Residue, then its C-alpha position, 0 to 999 in steps of 0.5 A: m486870167e480875169t474873172n468877172d466878180a459880179t458873176t462869181s459872187a452872184r453864183p449861188r451855192p448848191k445848197d441855196v439853189y436846193r432851198r429855193v427849189t424846195q421853197m417853190s415846191l412848198e408854195r406852188p399850188g397843186t404840188q402834191i407832197l407826201a411824207i413817208d416812213t417805214e418800219t422794218t425787220g432790220l437795216d438791210p434793204v436786201g435782206d430785211e423787209v418792210l413791216q409798216l409803211s405810212a404816209v401823210d400828205g402836205t396837210g398832215s392827213t393820213v394817206m396810208n398806214l399799212r402793216f405787212a407780214p414779212e415773207w422771209h422773217s419769222e422774228w426780228p427781236d432787235a428791230m422789235r425792241i425799237n418799233h414794237i411791231t411783233p410777229e403776232s401783230v402782222t401774222g396773216l397780212p400780205s407782204l409789201r411785195l404782194r401789195r406793191r402795185e396798190v402802193s405804187e398807184i398811191l405813190l405815183g399820185y404825188d409830186e414830191f416825197l419827204l423822207y428822213n434818211a431817204p436812202f434807207d426807206l427808198g432802198f426798202l421800197a425799191a427792193a419790194g418792187v414799189g414804183w414812184s416818180a416823185h422828186i425826193t427831199d431828204v429832210r435829214v439833209e435839210y436838217s443837217d444844213w440847218l444845223h450847219d447854218n444855225r448852230n455851227g453844225q452842233g447837234r445830232a441829226r436824228l429825227v427825234d432830235a430834229a423834232a425836239t429842236f423845232g418843238y414838236d411836242g410829245y414825239d419822243e414817246k411816239a418815235h419809231d411808229a411809221l405814221e408818227d415818224a412821217r408826221a414828224t418829218l413833215y413838221c420838221h420840213r415845214a419848220i426848216h422852211g419857216l412854215t409852222h405856227 
């Protein structure tokens, strides 16, 4: 069976198509990009809860930076060592589940979400009943592809490592605050696509 070499060699790899679509969304006027991050009581979207939800738009302006009291947890010592959110700092606040409509209305105003390890954050949002309709870009996947293409796959794919790779100064001291993580996610996404100064 003969193959058409022109067609075979011209067929783009899925990763290249993804990059082109992402680049188009970055350049398309009117695209509303939102970088999002959460801090939680633990790692299980079903059994744990969101303590902080933050988002910045494509210019880096803060769209939301909300804290929530969990409904089913009174303490989270392991997570608290990482995110520094104490039970006292969220006492008396409503839960994300109770504010899900308000949060959904904000999120529904955006076309594309940038997240670092998207399944983690989206799992928590879904578990709280938050809705969205945006295209999802996982910047961790983008960074892993970048490592593969530029460093033979060598390097760790944590957000703090990606931020250091692209020269996002001072982030390692601010990591694990949802607002700072959202800013770092946006910065890394832009750096991967050559859009930083």
